[in-house]
N, C-alpha and C positions, 0 to 999 in steps of 0.2 A: 601630550599637550606641550605647548611652548610658553615660556615666560614672556612677559611684556613690560614695557615701561612707557612713561610719557616723556617725549622729547620736547624741550622748550628751546626757542630761539628768537632772536631779534632780526627781522627781515631787513632792518636798516643798519645792521652791524658794519657793512662794508662802505657805508656812506658817511660823509663828514657832517653828521647831524646829531643832535641830542635827543631827537624825537624817537621814541621806541615803538616799533611795530611788532608787537608780541604775537607769537604763533606757537601752538602746541598740537602735537599729534601722538597717537598711540603707535608704538613701534614694537614689532614682534622680534624675538630672538631667532631670526631666520637661519643662523648658523647651526642651530640645533634641530632643524627640520629633519624628521626621519626619512623623508622622500627627497632630500636635497640632491643626491647624485642622480636621481631618475627624472628630475624635472627639466623641462626645456625652458631655457632662460634667455635666449637671444631675442632682441627687440631692436630693429633698425632705427637709426636716426639719420636725418638729412645731412648729406655731405656739404662741404663748403661750395663745391662746384654746383651741386643741386640748388643751393640757396641762391647763388647768383644767376643761374639759369631761370629760376622761378621769377626773379625780379626782372630779367630781360623780357620774359613773355608778358608779364604784367604791363611793362612800359610799352612794348611794341604792339600789343593788341588792345591798348586803351582800356584795360580792365579796371574795375573797381578794386583797389587794394584793401585787404582786410587782415587783421591779426587778432589773436585772442589766446588766452590761457584757460584751460579747462579746470574747473574747481574739483578737487577730490578725484583726480583721474584714476588713480589706482583702485579706488573703491568701486569703479565701474567695470572692473574686470572680474569675470565669474570663475570661481575655483573649479566648477564642474568641467571647465575646459582643460584643467590640469590632469584629469583622469587619475586622481588619487585613489588608492584602494580602500583607504579608511578615512573617516572624517578627521579634521584637524581642529584642535581647540587651543585657546589661549587662557592663561591665568590672568586675573586682573592686575593692573599696575599697583604698586604699593599704596598709592593715594586712594585706590578704590574707585568705583564708579557709582554715580547717584542711582538709588533705587535697587541696587543689587546687594545680595548677601556676600560678605567677603570670600566665601568658599565657592561661589558660583563661577562656572567656566563660561567662556565665550566661544560659540561655534563660528568658525571662519567660513564664510560663504562667498566672500569677495576678495579682491586683491588687498593685502594689508601691507603697510610700509614695513620693511624689514625682511619680508619673504622674498626669496631669490627669484621666484617666478612672477611676482607682481607686475614688473614692467612688461613681461611677455603677455600676460593676460589682458592688460590694458591695451597693448598694441593690437591684439587680436580683435578686441571690441571695436576699435577705431577702424582698423583695416577692413574688417568684414562689412561695416556700414558703408564705407566708400565703394567697395566691390558691389554690394547689393544695389547701389544707385548707378552702377555702370561705369565708374571711374576705373582707369587703368594705372598700374604701377609702372614706373620706368624700369627698364631691364637692369640698368646699372646704378640706380638709386631707388631702393625699394620704399623709401620714405617720402617720395614725391608722387602724388596722384594727379592724374589729368582726366578731365571729362571732355569728350568731343561732341560737337553738334554741328549741323549745317546752318550757317548764317550767311544770308545773301547768296545762296547757292554754292558756298565753299565750306568744306569740312575743315574745322579749325578748333583749337582748344577754347572752351568757354569757361572752364574752371581749372585752376591749378593750385594745389595745396602742398606745402612742405611741412613736415612734422618733425619736431624735436621733443620727444617724450609727450608732454602735455601742452606744448607751445606750438601754435599753428600760425603760418603766414601764407598768404596766397592772394589770388585775384579771381574775379568772376565777371562775365559779360552780362550786363543787364538786358541785353537784347535777346538772350536765350531763355526761354521758359525752363528748360532743363537745368540751366545754371541756377536760376532763382530757386527752383525746387530743391536742388541739392543744398544750397546755403540755408534754406528754411529748415530742411530736415536735420542738418548739422546742428543748428541752434536749438531745435526742438528735442533732439536726442540727448545732447550733453549740456550740462550746466556750465556756463562760462563765468569765470571770475571777472573777466574783462573782455570786451569785444569792441574793436575799432574799425572804422571804414573810412577810406580816403582822407587820412590824417596822419601826422607824424606819430611814430610809435617806437617803443623799445622792444626789440625782439632778441632774446637770448643775450642780453648785454650790449646789443648794437643799436645805435640810433638810426632809424630808417625814416628819411625825410622825403615826402612826396611833393613833387612839383609838376606842372603840366608837361607831359612827355618825358619826364626825368625822375629818377630816384637817386637819392644820395645816401650812402651808408658810411657811418663813422662810429667811433667809440668815444665821443666827446664826454658823455656823462661818466663813463668808466674812468677815463683819463683824468677828469677833474677830481676824482676821489683817490688818486694815487698820491701818496706822500713819499717823496724821495728823501731819505735820511742823509744827513751829512756825516762824513767820516772825520774823526778827530785828527788833528795835524800830527799827533804822536804816532798815529797808525799810517796815515798817507805818506809820511816822510820816508818810510821804508816799505814799499809795496810788496816786498818779498816775504814779509811776516806771515805766518800761518794764521788763519782765521780762528777766532775764539768761538765757543759754542753759540753765543748770542748772534755773532756775525754770520755764522753758518746758516742759522734760521732766517736771518735777514736776507741773505743771498738767495736762499730757496724761494722766499716770498717774492723778491724782486724779479727773479728769473721766471717765476710763474706768470707774473703780470706782463713781463716782456713777451713771453711766448704767446700769451693769449692775444695781445695786440697784433703781433706779427702774423699770427695764424688767421685772424679774422678780417682785418681792414688795413694793415700797415705793411705792405710788402716793401716799402721804401726803407724800412728798418731791418729788413731780413738779413742782409749781408753782415751788418754790425752785430746782430743777435747771434748769427751762426758762429762768429768769431768768439763769442762769449760762452759757448757751450762746451768748453773743455772740462777736464776733471780737476784742474788746479784748484786748491783750497787756500789761496793766498789773498792778501788784501787787494792786489792788482785785479784779480778776477771780479771781486765785488765792485771795485771802482769802475770797471768796464761796463758791467751791467747797469749800474746806476747812471752812467753817462748816457746809455741808450734810453733809459726811462726819462731822464731830464729832457732829452730831445723830443720824446713823445709828448711830454707835458707842454713843452714849448710850442709844439705844432698840434695841439689837441683837436683842432677843427679839420685836420686832414682826413681824407677818406676816399671812397671810390664812387664815381658817377656811373649810373646806368641810364643810357639815353635811348630813345625810341629809334628803331631802324627797321628796314624791310628784312625780316628773317628769311624770306624765300631766297634771297640772293646773298645772304651774309657769308663771310669767310671766317675761317679760323686762322688767326695770325699769331705766330710763335716767335719769341725772342729767347735766345739762350746765351749764356756766357759763363766764364769761369776765371778765377784768379789763381794762378799757379803757386803752390807752396807758401801761401801768405799767412797761414795759421802758425801758432807757436811750435807745434809738432811737425811742421812742414807739410801739413795736409793742405789740400786745395779746397776752395769754396766755389761751388757751382750752383747755378740757379736758372730759372726761366720765368717768363711771363707769357700767359696765353690770353688772347683777346678774341672777342667776337666782333667782327669788323664789317663795315659796309664796303662794297666794291670800290667806292670812290677813294678809299684809303691808298689804293695803288696809283692814283693819279697825282700829278704835281700839286693840285689844290687841296688834296687830303680829304678825309672823310671821318666818319664816326667810329670810334672803337670803345668797347666795354670790356673791362678786365673781368675774367671769370675764374682764373686759376693762376697760382704762382707757387714758387718754392725757392728757398735759399738755404743750403746746408753743406756740410762738409762732404766731399767726395770720399766714399769709403776706401777707395783704392789710392795708395800713395803713387802719385803720377810722376813720371820722369821728365815730362815736358808740358808746356802750355797746350800743345796740340792734343795731348792725351786727355788733359783735364777738360778742355772745351769739347772734345768729341764725346766724352762720357756725359757731360751736361746736355749736349745736344740730343743724345740718345734718350735720356730721361725726359727731355722736353717733348720729343716726338711721341713717345709712349703716352704721356699725359695729354698731348694734343689729340691723339686718336680717341682717347677716353672722352674728352670734352666734346669732340665732334659727334660721337655716338649719342650722347645725352642731348645735345642741342638739336640733332636731327630728329630724334624720336619724340621729344616733348611736344613740339608744335604740330607735328604732322603724322605721328603714328605710322612710320614707314614700315611696310610689310617686310622690307629687306632685313631689318634688324629685329623683327618680332620673333620670339622664340616660342614655338608651339608647345602646348602643355605636355604632350607625351614625351617630348625630347628634353624637357627641363630636368635638371637635377632636383631631387626632392627638396633640398635646402632652399633653392630659389623659388620653387613653386609654392612653398608654404611660408615665405618671408612676409 
C-alpha cells in the first residue's frame, strides 16, 4: 500500500485578486509504487502546430467552436488497464476520511493523482471513446482527433478535437448527424466542469476570441497578471554584479513567463528571448529578461489571427533568417515563421496568411559566416515546413498517401 495526503491549493494564486478559489484533492505517493518501473506512463498532448491547425479547420469549415475541461479526469481512468499483478491500496491521509476507521485502507480502482500511470489511464479512456465513435488520430499529432462525414456530396471533417490532458478545444459541423452524435456522446460520457460553444474562451492559458470567419489567439489575461519587478539602482549601476539568491529565483520566474509567452502566441518576442537564454548569472541577464517582459505587458493585446481560407488550394509559406554571432558568446540566432496561405498571397494584391508554427533560438553550431547561419536556419525551417504540410494535408482530407496502415506501424504509434 501507498501513503496519501490531501493537497490544498488556491486556483487564483497566479491572478492579481484577493478572492480565494480553494481546491483540495487526495494525492498518492506514486514514487513508492511497487509497479512503478513496469507501468506504461506516456500520454500524448496536443502540439502547438496541432492547436493552430485545429483553429484553421474550425474557421475554414465554418464549424461551431467548443471548449471544455473535464472534471476529475484522472478518476475516469481504470486501473485494470494497467495490468497490475496485485491490487493497490492507499492509507488514509492524516486528516482521515468521513465515515472510515483510521486503520481502514482504500482500494485503488481508478486513476489517482500522484500515480505515475494516471495520465496514461485517463488518456486511454478518452482515446478509446473517440476511436469507438469513428474518429481518426493524426499521424503526427496523436492528440488531435478528426471525424469525417459526407456533407453535400463531399468527404470533409465534421468534428476536430485537440486534447491537452483534460482540456479540450475543437469544432463540429451542425449539418452532420454524425458530428452531433459525437458531441452528445462526449458530453454524456464525461462530466465537464465547463463547456462553451461559439464564444470567447480561455484554453490552457490562452485567450481564444471567436469572430465571424476569424479566430484571434492571445495571452492577454496571462500578461495582465505579470508583475515586472524593478531593479534597485545600486544593482543596475553595475550590471556585471553576480545575482543574489533572491534575484536568481526572480530570474527563473521571469524567464519561465517569457518562454511561455514566446512559445504560445508571441513569436515577435522570440529573438529577444533567445538572446536572454544564456547561462550568465549577472544583473545584466536579469535586466534583459525583464525588458522583454515589459515589452510583453506593454503590448498585451498582441496575438495571432486565424482567418477563413480555402484549404483545398492553400500553400505552406516559410520564412527563415539568422543573425550571425550576435549573442554574447558569438553564437548566432536563427529562426523561422511558417504560414498557411491562400494562393493570392503570391500576387501583387496579396492574400490571407495564418501563422501555424515558429521558432527563434541559438544555432547550436558556431558559424563562421552569415551564409552558414542562414543556411542552418533555412534547413530547420524546411524540415518544420514539411512537418506542418503533413499535418495540414491529413487533417482536412484524410489523404491515403500519408495514411500508415496498422500492420506497418510501430507499436508505439499504434497504441498512442
